[in-house]
C-alpha positions in Angstrom: 0.0 0.0 0.0 1.3 3.4 -0.9 2.0 5.6 2.0 2.6 9.0 0.4 0.4 11.7 -1.1 1.6 14.7 -3.1 1.5 17.9 -1.2 -1.3 19.4 -3.2 -3.6 16.5 -2.4 -2.6 16.7 1.3 -3.5 20.4 1.3 -7.0 19.8 0.0 -8.0 16.6 1.7 -10.2 16.2 4.7 -8.8 13.3 6.6 -11.5 12.7 9.1 -15.2 12.7 8.2 -18.4 12.6 10.2 -20.4 11.7 7.1 -18.7 9.2 4.8 -21.1 10.2 1.9 -19.9 13.7 1.9 -17.5 12.9 -0.9 -17.8 12.1 -4.6 -16.7 9.4 -7.0 -17.6 6.4 -4.7 -18.5 3.1 -6.2 -20.4 0.3 -4.4 -18.2 -2.7 -5.3 -14.6 -3.8 -5.5 -13.5 -4.4 -9.2 -11.9 -7.7 -9.9 -8.1 -7.9 -9.1 -8.3 -4.5 -7.4 -6.0 -4.1 -4.5 -5.7 -1.4 -1.8 -3.5 1.5 -2.9 -4.1 3.9 0.0 -6.4 5.0 2.7 -7.7 8.5 1.9 -9.7 9.2 5.1 -11.4 7.7 8.0 -15.0 8.2 9.1 -17.1 8.0 12.3 -20.7 8.3 11.2 -22.4 11.0 13.3 -25.9 9.7 12.4 -25.2 6.2 13.7 -27.3 4.2 14.7 -30.2 5.9 12.9 -28.3 5.6 9.7 -25.4 3.2 9.1 -22.6 3.4 6.5 -22.4 1.0 3.6 -19.4 -1.3 3.2 -18.3 -2.8 -0.2 -16.9 -5.9 1.5 -20.0 -7.1 3.5 -22.5 -5.3 1.1 -24.5 -4.1 4.1 -25.4 -0.8 5.8 -24.2 -1.6 9.3 -21.0 0.4 10.1 -20.3 3.3 12.4 -16.6 3.5 11.7 -14.5 2.8 8.6 -12.4 4.4 5.9 -12.4 5.4 2.3 -10.0 3.1 0.3 -8.3 4.1 -2.9 -7.9 1.1 -5.1 -5.2 0.2 -7.7 -7.9 0.5 -10.4 -8.3 4.2 -9.6 -11.7 3.7 -7.8 -12.7 4.8 -4.3 -14.9 2.7 -2.0 -16.2 2.8 1.6 -15.1 0.0 3.8 -16.2 -0.7 7.4 -13.5 -0.9 10.0 -13.7 -4.6 10.7 -14.4 -5.6 7.1 -11.4 -3.6 5.9 -9.1 -5.3 8.3 -10.3 -8.7 7.1 -10.1 -7.8 3.4 -7.0 -5.7 3.2 -5.3 -6.2 6.6 -5.7 -2.5 7.4 -7.3 -1.6 10.6 -9.2 1.6 11.4 -6.8 2.2 14.3 -3.8 2.0 12.0 -5.5 4.2 9.5 -6.2 6.7 12.2 -2.6 6.9 13.2 -1.4 7.2 9.6 -3.9 10.0 8.8 -3.1 11.8 12.0 0.4 12.2 10.7 -0.9 13.4 7.4 -3.2 15.8 9.1 -0.2 17.2 11.0 1.6 17.5 7.7 -1.4 19.2 6.2 -1.3 21.8 9.1 2.3 22.5 8.4 1.6 23.0 4.7 -1.2 25.4 5.5 0.9 27.4 7.9 3.7 27.4 5.4 1.4 28.7 2.7 0.4 31.6 5.0 4.1 32.4 5.5 4.5 32.5 1.7 1.7 35.0 1.4 3.6 37.5 3.7 7.2 36.6 2.9 7.9 39.4 0.5 6.6 42.0 2.9 8.6 40.5 5.8 11.8 40.5 3.7 11.2 44.1 2.8 10.3 45.3 6.3 12.6 43.3 8.6 15.9 44.9 7.5 14.4 48.3 8.4 13.4 47.0 11.8 16.9 45.7 12.3 18.4 49.1 11.6 15.9 50.8 14.0 16.6 48.4 16.9 20.3 48.5 16.4 20.0 52.3 17.1 17.7 51.7 20.0 20.1 49.2 21.7 22.8 51.9 21.2 20.7 54.4 23.0 20.0 52.0 25.8 23.7 51.2 26.2 24.6 54.9 26.2 22.1 55.7 28.9 23.4 52.9 31.1 27.0 53.9 30.5 26.5 57.6 31.2 24.0 57.3 34.1 25.3 54.1 35.8 23.9 54.6 39.3 20.7 56.1 38.1 20.2 53.4 35.4 20.9 50.7 38.0 18.2 52.0 40.4 15.7 52.5 37.5 16.3 48.9 36.4 15.3 47.8 39.9 12.1 49.9 39.7 11.3 48.2 36.3 11.9 44.8 37.7 9.7 45.6 40.7 6.9 46.3 38.3 5.0 49.0 40.0 6.9 51.9 38.4 7.1 53.9 41.6 10.0 56.3 42.0 10.4 56.5 45.8 12.6 58.4 48.3 13.0 57.9 52.1 12.1 60.9 54.2 12.8 61.5 57.8 9.6 61.8 59.9 8.9 62.1 63.6 7.6 59.1 65.4 4.4 59.4 67.3 4.5 60.0 71.1 3.2 56.5 71.7 6.0 55.0 69.5 8.6 57.1 71.2 7.4 56.0 74.6 7.7 52.3 73.6 11.2 52.8 72.2 12.5 55.2 74.9 14.8 53.9 77.7 14.0 55.0 81.2 16.7 57.7 81.2 16.4 58.6 77.5 14.1 61.5 76.7 15.5 62.3 73.2 13.0 62.7 70.4 13.1 59.8 68.0 12.7 59.8 64.2 12.1 57.2 61.5 12.2 57.0 57.7 9.2 56.6 55.5 9.1 55.6 51.9 7.4 58.2 49.8 6.4 58.0 46.1 7.6 61.1 44.2 7.1 60.0 40.6 6.4 57.3 38.1 8.8 55.6 35.8 7.6 56.1 32.2 8.6 53.5 29.6 9.7 50.7 31.9 10.3 48.5 28.8 13.4 50.5 28.3 15.0 48.2 30.8 13.7 45.0 29.2 16.7 42.7 29.0 15.7 41.5 25.5 18.4 42.2 22.9 15.9 43.6 20.4 18.3 43.8 17.4 19.2 40.2 17.9 15.6 39.2 18.1 15.0 40.9 14.7 18.1 39.3 13.2 16.8 35.9 14.5 13.4 36.6 12.9 15.1 37.3 9.5 17.0 34.0 9.8 13.9 32.0 10.9 11.9 33.3 7.9 14.8 32.5 5.5 15.2 29.0 7.0 11.6 28.1 6.4 11.9 28.3 2.7 10.2 26.1 0.0 13.4 24.0 -0.2 12.8 23.0 3.5 9.0 22.8 3.3 9.0 19.0 2.9 11.7 18.3 5.5 11.0 16.3 8.6 11.8 19.3 10.7 9.2 21.4 9.1 7.4 21.8 12.4 10.5 23.0 14.2 11.1 25.6 11.5 7.5 26.8 11.8 7.7 27.0 15.6 10.9 29.0 15.2 9.1 31.5 12.9 6.2 31.8 15.4 8.5 32.4 18.3 10.2 35.1 16.3 6.8 36.7 15.6 6.1 36.9 19.4 9.5 38.5 19.9 8.8 41.0 17.1 5.6 42.0 18.9 7.5 42.5 22.1 10.1 44.5 20.2 7.3 46.8 19.1 6.2 47.3 22.7 9.8 48.0 23.7 10.1 50.6 20.9 7.1 52.5 22.3 8.5 52.3 25.8 11.9 53.5 24.7 10.2 56.4 22.9 8.3 57.3 26.1 11.4 56.9 28.3 13.6 59.1 26.1 11.2 62.1 26.5 11.5 65.5 28.1 8.6 64.6 30.4 10.3 61.5 31.7 13.7 63.2 32.0 12.1 66.0 34.1 10.5 63.3 36.4 13.9 61.5 36.7 15.7 64.8 37.6 13.1 65.6 40.2 13.4 62.1 41.7 17.2 62.3 42.0 17.0 65.8 43.5 14.8 64.5 46.3 16.7 61.3 46.8 19.5 61.7 49.4 20.9 58.4 48.5 21.9 59.5 45.0 25.4 60.6 44.8 25.0 62.7 41.7 21.9 64.7 41.0 20.5 65.2 37.5 18.9 68.2 35.8 16.5 68.1 32.9 16.7 70.5 30.0 14.6 70.8 26.9 17.4 69.0 25.0 18.2 66.2 27.4 19.3 65.0 30.8 22.5 66.1 32.4 24.5 65.9 35.7 23.9 68.9 38.0 27.5 69.1 38.9 28.7 68.9 35.3 26.1 70.3 32.8 28.3 69.2 29.9 28.0 65.5 30.8 24.7 63.8 30.0 22.5 62.6 27.2 20.9 64.7 24.5 17.4 64.0 23.3 17.2 62.7 19.8 14.1 61.5 18.0 14.0 57.7 17.4 13.9 56.5 13.8 10.4 55.6 12.6 9.4 52.0 12.9 7.2 50.5 10.1 4.6 48.8 12.3 2.6 47.5 9.3 4.9 44.5 9.8 2.6 43.6 12.7 -0.3 43.3 10.2 1.7 40.6 8.4 1.9 38.7 11.7 -1.8 39.1 12.2 -2.4 37.9 8.6 -0.4 34.8 9.3 -2.3 33.9 12.4 -5.8 34.6 11.2 -8.2 31.7 10.7 -8.3 30.1 7.3 
């Protein structure tokens, strides 16, 4: 029995039926000298037992499960599961396993076809994304290099997740608290420190550890690897999954782009300068100007605001097109 179908047939075949009569070109007998060529699909009749499927072997309408057999004569026939095993030595369970593999292959072909539909757009847009994110990673590295202490503390805020820029302020303890803490011969007034929120970190994704330019480069490689030449390879599923992982990374890159744009803004720089000014634990204070963020003790040292290069976010539409239902 042949075990392979051409890819066009796999693309257009329904491998599991609920109504075995929902197909054409069936005959109701097995021609003389005909042998089993292949099993095209399996069925489990949804109208059973009210209606039962016909079988060319037993010549009766009594089956719930079976398969459509392709014969060496070019004909197609319906065969019940038990009768098929007796006649051809092919069980319904074996057919189910074989067709499950074909169904998996069919899915891979469908998803590959979707990738083909958007490949040209991806190939045109991804290099532009790579250039943009190479510049973004450069900006991120420059900020960390220039504002080491501030960048480290902001990274902690981003990891914490609430975005609060806090300082610790000295406050007097209440009389009751002082009485509890005071020694018998100690009448000194006691103080404590209270954490106070003085601002909010804008664009926390600026500190996302993802290497965005590498993520885009990986996406380019994944799309190139999943080419027609590899479409029939046994690792087709692995190549598809690599493409889909890269698509998720690209979506995260787009979010990071928006956060970097928000972080590198005069509004956020003003908030950061105010925070450092109120934070006694910061060794070097910052000042914000219309053109950037600088050290208060050295106005010539800092980071100038420059607009980010535009990102062609229509690439995200390509990803949506790939994922949409058939």
